C-alpha positions in Angstrom: 14.2 -7.2 -23.1 11.9 -10.1 -24.2 14.6 -12.6 -23.2 14.7 -11.2 -19.7 10.9 -11.1 -19.5 10.5 -14.8 -20.3 13.4 -16.2 -18.3 12.6 -18.0 -15.0 13.3 -15.7 -12.1 16.1 -17.2 -10.0 18.6 -16.0 -7.4 16.0 -13.7 -5.8 17.9 -12.5 -2.8 18.3 -9.1 -1.2 20.9 -8.6 1.4 20.3 -6.3 4.3 22.7 -3.5 5.4 24.5 -5.8 7.8 25.1 -8.4 5.1 26.5 -5.8 2.7 29.8 -5.5 4.6 30.3 -9.2 4.5 29.6 -9.6 0.8 31.2 -6.3 -0.4 34.5 -8.0 -1.4 32.9 -10.9 -3.2 33.0 -10.3 -6.9 29.9 -11.5 -8.7 31.9 -13.0 -11.6 31.7 -16.3 -9.6 27.9 -16.2 -9.4 25.9 -18.6 -11.6 23.8 -16.1 -13.7 25.0 -14.8 -17.0 24.8 -11.2 -18.0 21.7 -11.9 -20.1 19.8 -13.0 -17.0 20.4 -9.8 -15.2 18.3 -6.7 -14.9 20.6 -3.8 -15.8 19.9 -0.5 -13.9 21.2 3.0 -13.5 21.2 5.4 -10.7 20.2 9.0 -11.3 21.4 11.1 -8.3 24.1 9.7 -6.0 22.9 11.2 -2.7 22.4 9.3 0.5 19.0 7.9 -0.3 20.0 6.9 -3.9 23.2 5.3 -2.8 21.5 3.3 0.0 18.8 2.0 -2.3 21.2 1.1 -5.1 23.5 -0.7 -2.7 20.6 -3.0 -1.9 19.8 -3.5 -5.5 23.4 -4.2 -6.5 23.7 -6.9 -3.8 21.2 -9.0 -5.7 22.4 -11.8 -7.9 20.0 -10.8 -10.7 20.8 -7.0 -10.9 23.8 -5.0 -12.3 24.2 -1.3 -11.9 25.8 -0.1 -15.1 25.7 3.7 -14.5 25.9 6.3 -11.8 24.7 9.6 -13.1 25.4 12.7 -10.9 26.4 16.3 -11.6 29.1 16.1 -9.0 32.2 14.1 -9.8 33.1 13.3 -6.2 29.6 11.9 -5.4 29.4 9.9 -8.6 32.9 8.4 -8.3 32.4 7.6 -4.6 29.1 5.8 -5.3 30.7 3.9 -8.1 33.5 2.6 -5.9 31.0 1.5 -3.3 29.0 -0.4 -5.9 32.1 -2.0 -7.4 32.9 -3.6 -4.0 29.4 -5.1 -4.0 28.8 -6.2 -7.5 32.4 -6.8 -8.7 32.2 -4.4 -11.7 32.5 -0.6 -11.7 29.5 1.4 -13.0 30.2 4.1 -15.5 30.1 7.6 -14.0 28.3 10.2 -16.2 26.8 13.6 -15.7 24.3 13.7 -18.5 21.2 11.4 -17.9 20.7 11.3 -21.7 23.7 9.0 -21.9 21.9 6.5 -19.7 18.6 6.8 -21.6 20.5 6.2 -24.9 22.0 2.9 -23.7 19.8 0.1 -24.9 21.3 -2.3 -22.4 19.7 -0.4 -19.5 16.3 -1.8 -18.4 15.5 0.3 -15.3 16.3 3.7 -13.8 16.4 4.6 -10.1 15.4 8.3 -10.1 16.8 9.7 -6.8 17.4 13.2 -8.0 16.1 16.3 -6.2 12.3 16.5 -6.5 12.2 19.1 -9.2 13.7 16.4 -11.5 11.4 13.5 -10.5 8.6 14.2 -13.0 10.6 15.3 -16.1 13.3 12.7 -15.5 10.7 9.9 -15.3 8.9 11.0 -18.4 12.1 11.2 -20.4 13.1 7.7 -19.2 9.7 6.3 -20.2 10.2 7.8 -23.7 13.5 6.1 -23.9 11.9 2.7 -23.1 13.2 2.5 -19.5 11.3 1.3 -16.5 11.5 3.7 -13.5 11.7 3.5 -9.7 11.1 7.2 -8.7 11.7 8.4 -5.1 9.2 10.2 -3.1 7.6 12.6 -3.6 7.3 11.4 -7.1 6.7 15.0 -8.5 6.6 18.6 -7.5 3.3 19.5 -9.3 0.0 17.9 -9.9 0.4 18.3 -13.7 3.7 16.5 -13.5 2.2 13.5 -11.8 -0.5 13.4 -14.5 2.1 13.4 -17.2 4.0 10.6 -15.5 0.8 8.5 -15.6 0.3 9.3 -19.3 3.9 8.4 -20.1 3.8 5.1 -18.3 0.6 4.1 -20.1 1.7 5.4 -23.5 5.1 3.7 -23.5 4.0 0.7 -21.5 6.6 1.3 -18.8 6.8 0.2 -15.2 6.9 3.2 -13.0 7.1 2.5 -9.3 6.6 5.2 -6.6 9.1 5.3 -3.8 6.5 4.7 -1.1 7.9 1.3 0.0 5.3 0.4 2.6 2.9 -0.6 -0.1 5.1 -3.6 -0.9 5.1 -5.0 2.7 3.0 -7.9 4.0 1.8 -6.0 7.0 0.4 -3.2 5.0 -1.5 -5.6 2.7 -2.8 -7.4 5.8 -4.1 -4.1 7.3 -5.9 -3.3 4.1 -7.5 -6.8 4.0 -8.6 -6.5 7.6 -10.4 -3.2 6.8 -11.8 -4.5 3.5 -13.4 -7.4 5.4 -15.3 -4.9 7.5 -13.6 -5.6 10.8 -13.3 -1.9 11.7 -16.9 -1.2 10.6 -17.5 1.9 8.5 -14.6 4.2 8.4 -15.4 7.9 8.3 -12.3 9.4 9.8 -8.5 8.9 9.2 -5.9 10.9 11.0 -2.3 11.0 9.6 0.5 12.4 11.7 4.0 13.5 10.7 5.1 15.6 13.7 8.9 15.7 13.5 11.6 18.3 13.5 13.6 18.8 10.3 16.0 21.1 8.4 13.0 22.9 6.9 10.7 23.1 9.9 12.6 22.4 13.1 15.3 25.0 13.6 16.2 28.5 12.4 17.5 29.0 8.9 19.5 32.2 8.3 20.2 33.7 5.0 23.3 32.6 3.2 24.7 34.9 0.4 24.6 33.7 -3.2 28.0 32.8 -4.7 29.6 31.2 -7.8 28.9 27.5 -8.1 31.7 25.1 -7.5 34.1 24.7 -10.4 32.8 22.3 -13.0 29.3 22.1 -11.4 26.4 22.7 -13.8 24.0 24.7 -11.7 21.7 25.2 -14.6 21.3 21.5 -15.1 20.8 21.0 -11.3 17.9 23.5 -11.3 16.4 21.8 -14.4 12.7 22.8 -14.7 12.7 24.9 -11.5 12.9 28.7 -11.9 16.3 30.1 -12.3 18.1 31.6 -9.3 21.8 32.3 -8.6 23.8 29.6 -7.0 23.4 29.3 -3.3 25.2 26.7 -1.2 22.3 26.3 1.3 19.8 25.9 -1.5 22.1 23.3 -3.1 22.7 21.3 0.0 19.4 21.8 1.8 17.0 21.9 -1.1 14.3 20.2 1.0 13.6 23.5 2.6 12.6 25.4 -0.5 9.3 25.2 -2.4 10.8 25.1 -5.9 12.5 21.8 -5.1 10.5 20.1 -2.3 7.2 19.9 -0.6 8.9 20.2 2.8 7.5 18.1 5.7 4.7 17.0 3.4 7.3 15.3 1.1 8.2 13.0 4.0 4.6 12.7 5.1 3.8 11.2 1.7 4.9 7.8 3.2 2.1 8.0 5.8 -0.4 9.6 3.4 0.1 6.9 0.8 -0.1 4.1 3.4 -3.3 5.5 4.8 -4.9 5.7 1.4 -3.8 2.1 0.7 -5.2 0.8 3.9 -8.7 2.3 3.3 -8.9 1.1 -0.3 -7.2 3.9 -2.3 -10.0 6.5 -2.6 -9.9 8.9 -5.5 -8.9 12.6 -5.2 -10.6 14.5 -2.4 -13.4 17.0 -3.2 -11.9 19.8 -1.1 -8.9 20.7 1.1 -8.5 23.3 3.9 -5.5 24.2 6.1 -4.4 26.1 9.1 -0.8 26.8 10.1 2.3 28.9 9.7 6.0 29.2 10.5 5.6 30.4 14.0 8.6 29.1 16.1 11.2 31.1 14.3 11.3 34.5 12.5 13.9 33.4 9.9 14.5 32.6 6.2 12.7 29.3 6.3 9.9 28.7 3.8 8.1 25.7 5.3 5.5 25.9 8.1 6.4 24.4 11.4 2.7 23.8 12.2 0.5 22.8 9.4 -2.9 21.0 9.8 -4.8 19.9 6.7 -8.3 18.5 6.3 -9.3 16.6 3.2 -12.9 16.0 2.3 -13.9 12.8 0.5 -17.4 11.2 0.0 -18.4 10.3 3.6 -14.8 10.4 4.7 -12.6 13.0 6.3 -8.8 12.6 6.4 -6.5 15.0 8.4 -2.8 15.5 8.2 -1.0 17.0 11.2 2.6 18.3 10.5 4.9 20.0 13.0 8.5 20.9 13.0 8.9 21.9 16.7 7.8 18.8 18.6 11.1 16.9 18.5 12.0 15.3 21.8 8.7 14.1 23.1 7.3 12.9 19.7 9.6 10.4 17.9 9.7 8.4 14.7 9.6 4.6 15.1 13.3 3.6 15.6 14.9 0.8 13.7 15.0 -1.4 16.8 11.2 -1.5 16.6 10.9 -1.6 12.8 13.2 -4.6 12.6 11.7 -6.6 15.5 8.4 -7.9 16.9 7.6 -4.7 18.7 5.1 -1.8 18.4 5.8 1.9 19.0 4.2 3.7 21.9 1.4 5.1 19.7 0.4 8.3 21.6 4.0 9.6 21.3 4.8 8.2 17.9 5.3 11.1 15.5 4.4 9.2 12.2 1.4 7.1 13.2 -1.9 6.7 11.3 -5.2 6.4 13.2 -8.2 4.8 11.4 -11.5 5.3 13.2 -14.2 2.7 12.3 -17.6 2.3 13.7 -16.5 -0.9 15.5 -12.8 -0.6 16.1 -9.8 1.7 16.0 -6.6 0.8 14.1 -3.1 2.2 14.8 -0.9 1.8 11.7 2.8 2.6 11.5 4.8 3.4 8.4 8.2 1.8 7.5 7.6 -1.4 9.5 5.7 0.0 12.4 3.0 -2.7 12.2 -0.6 -2.3 13.2 -3.0 -3.0 16.0 -6.9 -3.0 16.0 -8.4 -2.0 19.4 -11.8 -2.0 21.1 -12.9 0.2 24.0 -10.8 -1.6 26.6 -7.6 -0.7 24.7 -6.6 -4.3 24.3 -5.7 -5.4 20.8 -8.3 -7.5 19.0 -5.7 -8.5 16.5 -2.3 -7.1 15.4 0.6 -7.7 13.0 4.2 -6.7 13.4 5.9 -5.0 10.5 9.2 -4.8 8.8 10.7 -2.0 6.6 9.7 -1.9 2.9 12.9 -1.3 1.0 13.7 -4.9 0.3 10.1 -5.9 -0.7 9.9 -2.8 -2.9 13.1 -3.7 -4.7 11.9 -7.2 -5.1 8.7 -5.9 -6.6 10.4 -3.6 -9.0 12.8 -6.2 -10.4 10.0 -8.7 -10.7 7.8 -6.2 -12.5 10.6 -5.4 -15.0 10.7 -9.1 -15.8 6.9 -9.9 -15.8 5.5 -6.6 -17.0 2.8 -6.6 -14.3 2.2 -3.4 -12.5 4.0 -2.7 -9.2 2.2 -2.5 -5.9 3.2 1.2 -5.6 2.2 1.9 -9.2 2.4 5.4 -10.6 -1.4 6.0 -10.6 -1.6 5.6 -6.8 1.7 7.4 -6.4 0.2 10.4 -8.3 -3.0 10.4 -6.2 -1.1 10.3 -3.0 1.3 13.0 -4.1 -1.7 15.1 -5.0 -2.7 15.1 -1.3 0.7 16.6 -0.5 0.4 19.2 -3.2 -3.2 20.2 -2.2 -2.1 20.8 1.4 0.8 23.0 0.4 -1.2 25.0 -2.1 -4.0 25.6 0.4 -1.3 26.9 2.8 0.5 29.0 0.2 -2.7 30.7 -0.9 -3.4 31.9 2.6 -4.8 28.9 4.5 -7.9 28.9 2.3 -10.4 26.2 1.6 -10.1 25.0 -1.9 -12.6 23.0 -3.9 -11.0 20.4 -6.2 -12.4 18.7 -9.3 -10.7 15.3 -9.3 -11.6 14.7 -13.0 -10.0 17.8 -14.4 -7.5 18.1 -11.5 -8.3 21.8 -11.2 -9.6 24.0 -8.4 -13.0 25.4 -9.1 -13.1 28.3 -6.6 -9.6 29.8 -6.9 -7.8 30.6 -10.1 -4.7 31.7 -8.3 -4.4 28.3 -6.7 -4.5 26.7 -10.1 -1.2 28.3 -11.0 0.5 26.0 -8.4 -0.7 22.9 -10.2 1.2 23.5 -13.5 4.3 21.5 -14.3 7.5 23.4 -13.7 9.2 24.5 -17.0 12.2 26.6 -17.8 14.1 26.9 -21.1 14.9 23.4 -22.5 13.8 21.7 -19.3 10.1 21.3 -20.1 7.7 18.5 -19.8 6.9 17.1 -23.3 3.4 17.9 -24.5 2.1 15.5 -25.5 4.3 13.0 -23.7 
């Protein structure tokens, strides 16, 4: 790894999705870099998000994907074939992530497993000397996030959170604009994630348990999560169940993290309170379809508004806007951030939505268009593996932003109560029952190492 660290970084290119088709048949054996110049990576979890991210990584001249690790043969083999067309060599397909960790040639891991595996998988990778890009939300429990920070520090690993907007120029410019005092004093930030989804936007009916597919290791898929019999809906739509996901809040982490970054990354809040429920449907769904959270900081209030029933008239920023010099129509943008200063208001959009600062007349004082963050985030990850500097979306900030998600869900699950939080101990001081939700998931052999 020392050889890679010292070598001059060359061939730094990332091809977009449109370019992938044109370059897929070009074997990289003809490219100028030797194997020793490349960052060797492995994919854990060959679902849609993991595949898409790894396709972009594999399209770089300076990256080789050596492994695809997935519990399902069909998914693993299909992903390997896609990557072979892009990079000219076929990744090894394995089911056991330990095989990846044991390979000294592997420098970095892309952890795109279901969320119950984000924390434990990342810590195990750090112990094996691997750097990690871990998808959002980076953990399911506050204690897991804390352990991830400890592991990154102890083993001197790069751990980058999958909140890609932190790597974008427009997000950095928004933060600088606020830091310079242009908005005035900021006392209120409103974060919106008001979209329909499989876990909050339409009815979910019970599906009977069954035997798992032949050859599929259901116990390994569950990992640290509590045991339950195999269920096809749980397997395929795990986002809708508390043991594997934070629901709408897990997607809202993109906006929560961007909001925290823009205002200077405040520490943990002092208290959290919620109101909401699953009101549109009387069904088997776990997640609320209306969930409003208030976070209390020192001289700062942040709110998070989540809905699952407002599809149609509130919409995410489409790709046509994210990839061009346009802004969304903010009042009906479902994933906007509003930052209220004593002088100006800022609208800020995730995933390339850009930002505008406004005065009373509604006309922009200044603005910056945005672009999506996947390519800058990949560039940052690869560079950090080489240089050993910390990534823009480092695990410390990833943990603090993830904690906002967890606090909102815990307040909801304990009866929409107000909870007082001690940021130093990462414990609630007024509700012992709520503290049970903070603990790292653990089952059988799937336990967070202690100490890491």
